[in-house]
N, C-alpha and C positions, 0 to 999 in steps of 0.2 A: 671579742670585738663585735660591735653591732654594725650590721651592713644595712644601709637604707635601701628603700625600693629603687631610688634613682641610681645609687651605686651599683645595685644588682643589674639593672638594665644596661648601664654603661659598660659594665664588665661583660655582659652578654654580647653587646654589640662588638666589642673588641675581639672577643673569642670567636664570634661568628665570622668576622672579617679575616681573622687568622686562619680559620678552617676552610676558607674559600667559598663560603656561602655568599652569593651575590646580594648586594643591597636592594632593598625594596624601593622602587621608584614610582609608586602609585599603582592602584589596583585596576584602573580602568582598562578594559580589554585584555587583562592579564589572565592566564590560566590559573586555576587553583593550584598552589604549590603544596604538595603532600610529602612530608618527610617519612622516609622508610629505611629501617636498617636493612642493609643489602641482603643478609641471609636470615632476617627475622621472618616470623610467620606471616606478617603483612605482605611480604614480597611474594608469598605463594598466592595470596588473593589477588594482588596486582597483576601477576603473570596470568592468572586465570581470566581476569577482566580483559587483558590485552589479547589473549589467545582467542577469546570468544567475540572480540570486537564490541564489547558492551558499551564502552565509552563513546565510540563513534556512533553507534545506534542511538544513544541517548543525546547526542550533541554536547557531550561533556568535554570541556577544555581543561585539561589538567597537566601538571608536570610533576614527575616523581623526582625527588631530590634524595639521593643516598646520604644517610647520616652515619657517623661512626659509632654513635651510642645513643641511648635514650636521653642522656644529659645534653648531648649536642642538639638533638631534636627539640628539647625544651627551650634551649637558648635561642634556637632559630625561631620558635614561635613567639617568645617574649620580645625578641628584637624586631619582629615583623617580617623576617626573611622567609618564614614558612607560614602557610595559612592553616594547615591541619596537620596534627601529629598524633601518634598513638602513645599514650602514657596512662598512668593510673589516676583515678579521680581523687584520692587523698592529696596528691600533689596539686591537682587543679583546684581543689577546695582551699588549699593554703594560699594559692595565688589569688583566688577570688576574695579571700579575706583581706589580702593586701591591696585590693582595689582594682584588680584586672578582671573584667567580666568574662571569665572563661566559661565555656559550655562543654558538656560531656555527653557522648552517645556511645552505648556499649559496643565493644568489638568482640571480646571474648570473656567467657567465664571459666576457661580452663585454668586450673591451678596446679601447682606442683605438690610435692609431698616429701616425706622421709622415705628414702629408698635404701634397701639392704640387699646383699647377695641372696640368691634363691636358697642356698644352703645355710644361711645364717641362723644361729640359734635364737636370734631376737625375734620374738613373736608378738609382743605387745609394747605399747608406749612405755610402760614401767620398766621393760627390759633395757631401756637406754641408760638407766642409772649406772654410773661408773664407766660408760663407754666413751669413745672418741666420736664426736658428731661433727661432720663437716657442714658448714652453713654458707650457702651462696649469698653474698652480700656482706652486710655488716651487722653489728649488734643492734641497730635501729631498723633493720629490715622488717617489713610488715609481717612476713611469714614467720620470722623468728619470734616476734612479739606474740603472734597468735598461738604459736606452738607452746611458748612458755605459759601463757594463760590456760591453754587446754590441758597441759601436763599437770598444772597445779589443781585444776578442777577435777579432771578425770582420774588422775593417778596419785594426787597428793604430794607431788614433789616439785622442787624448783629445778627445772632442767638447766638453768644457767649455772647453778652451783654444783649440781650432782652429775653433770657430764663434763667432759673436756671439749669445749666448743672450739672448732677451728674455722675461722672466717676467711673467705677468699672469693675470687671471681668464679662464676659458675663452671667454666671449663676446667679450672684448676681443682675445684671440689669434686667434680666428676672423676677426674684422673686419680685423685687421692683415694676415692672409694674403689676404683678399679684395681689400684695397686695394693689395697689392703692397709693403707695408712690411717684410715678411719673406718669404724665399724658400720656407720650409717651416714647418710647425707641428705640434708634438706636442700632441695634445689628447685629451680623454675621448671615449668611444665615441659618445655621442649627437651631439657636435659633429662628429666624424669622419664619422658617417653622413650628417649634413646636407650636409657638404661633398661627400661622394661623390655624393650625390643631385643636386647642382647642378654636376657636371662636374669635380670634383677626383679625384685618385687617391692611393692609399696607397703610399708609398715603402717603408715598413717597419712591420710591426705589432708590438705588444707581445707577442702570442702567438709570433711569429717570434723575437723577442728572447729570450723565456724558453726556447724550444726550443733556440736557439743557445747558450744558457748552460748547457744540460744539465738544465734544470728541466722534467722530464717525468714524468707528464702535467702540463701547466700547470694549477695549481690555481685555481679561482674565487677572486677576491679579495674580492668583495662579497657580503654575505649578511645574513640576519636575525640580530640580536644581542639577547640578553636576559640578565638576571641570574638565575642559579639561585636565589640567596637571595631575590630579590624575588618570583619566581614559584613558590617552594616551595609545594606543595599545589595548584598550578594546572596541573600537567603535562598533564592531560587537555584543558584549554582550549587550551593551547599546541599540542598535537598536532592539535587540530581546526583551529586557525588555519593551521598549516603545510600540512595536507591540503587545505584550501579554496584556499589560494594556489597549491598545486601543480595543483589541478584547473583553476583559472583559466588557468594557464600552458599546460596541455594544450590548452585551447580556443584560445589565441592561437597555439600551435604548429601546429594542424591545420585551423583554420577561417578562411579568408580573409575571410569575411563578418563576422567578429567585429571587424575592424579599422576600417572606415570610421567607426563611431560614436565612435572615439577621437580623431578629428582635432582636436577642440577642445582636449582635454587634451594633445595633442601639439603645440599651438601652431600648428594649421592649416598644416602644411607643404604645399608644392606636390607634385605627383604623384611627381616624381623623389625628393624628400626623403622623402616618405611611404613609398615602397617600400623605400628604403635603411634607414630607421629600423626598419621592420617586419622586414626581413631580418637586420639586426644584432641586434635584440632576440631573434629566434628562434634565432639562432646561439649566443646566450648562455644559453639555457634549460638548466638543469643537472639532473642526476639526484642520487641520494643520495650522501653523502660516502663515500669509500672509504679503506682503509689506504694505497693508493698515493698518494692525494691528500694524506694526512697526511705521508707521506715527502717528497713534492716540496715541500710547504709548509715543511718543515724546511729543505730546501735553500735555498728562497727567503728564509726568515728569516735564515739564516746570511749570505747575500749582502747583504741589507739592513743587517745589523749591521756586517759587515766594510767595506762601502763607504759606508754612510749616515752620518747625523748623529744624535747622541743625541736631538735633538728629534723625529726620525722614529719611532724604535722604543723610545727610553728606554735609558739607560746600563745598567740592571740587568735588562732584559727577558730572560726565559728562555722557550725554546720549550716549550710544553706541549700535547701532542696531545689532552688532555682538553677543550681548548677546543671541538673539533669535534663537533657533535651527531651521533650515530649512527655515529661512527668505531669 
C-alpha cells in the first residue's frame, strides 16, 4: 500500500494527539521544544546542562518533552509539535527527499557492535558462521545491512544465510545473550557498553565495519534534526541551543566529577557498566561537520540504497549534502 506524504503527516498528527503531545499553536515567544527519550543518552547531556545552569547563562528558552521512542519523536517533529529531536540522518535524508527541508547537526558518532561473552570461542567475524546471532532492530536496520556487507567483503560469506539471525528489541536481544540463547548479539552502543562493563567483549564494531567498507572517515549517524521551514526566523535560538549542548558535552568530555550525578538517569548502572557507558559516550562526542564527512556520508547512503530495502531509505531518496548543518 502506498502512503502519501499528506497521509503520513495526518497519521503523525493523530498519533501525536493520542500520545499527549500538545498541539503547536505558533512559535512566537515559545521555547524551543526538544524531544528526548527519558533514559536515552541525550537525557544525560540535558541533565548536565541543567545542573551547570548553562541554558540560563546563555538566555536559552527551551522545553524538554519526554518521548516514548525515537519513532514518537520523529512524529512529533513532522507534525510540528517538537522543534528539535535526535535521530539518524538517513531518515532525515528520506524526509528531505519527500520535500520536508530537514537539517542535521551531529550529536554522537558512538556506534554499537557485535558482542560476545568474554570466554566465547568466537574470535573473528568468520566464526559467526553457523551461530545464533541476536540483532537489535529488524532486517532493514542500518547496522545489520553494514554487517552483512562487511562480512561478505572481509570474510566472504553471507551472514544473513549462514547464521541464524534473531531480531528483536535491544533489551530483549541483550537478555538473550546473557541467558545464552544466542552466541553473539549486534546491538546499539548503550547496550554494547553495558555488556562490556559486565564482562562481555566486542567481536567487531560498526566503526570497523564502515572502515572496512571504505567509508572513511566514518560519519556520525545520530544528530539533532529540525525543519528549516518550521524554525525559519528562529536561527539565533537554534544556534544558542546547539552551543549550549556543545558546552555540556565539553564538560562531560573533560570532567569526571560531572558524571556521578547522572547515575539515576543512566538507570543506576554498577561501577563497571557506569565506566563503560561514560567511556563510550565520550568516544562519540563529535566536532563540527566537515566536507569529508559529507563525502563519506554519500558513500554510506549509496551502500544503504544498493543493499538495503526501500523501507529503510525510501525508493526515491536522493543524497543531498545540504541536509548537513555547517557543511
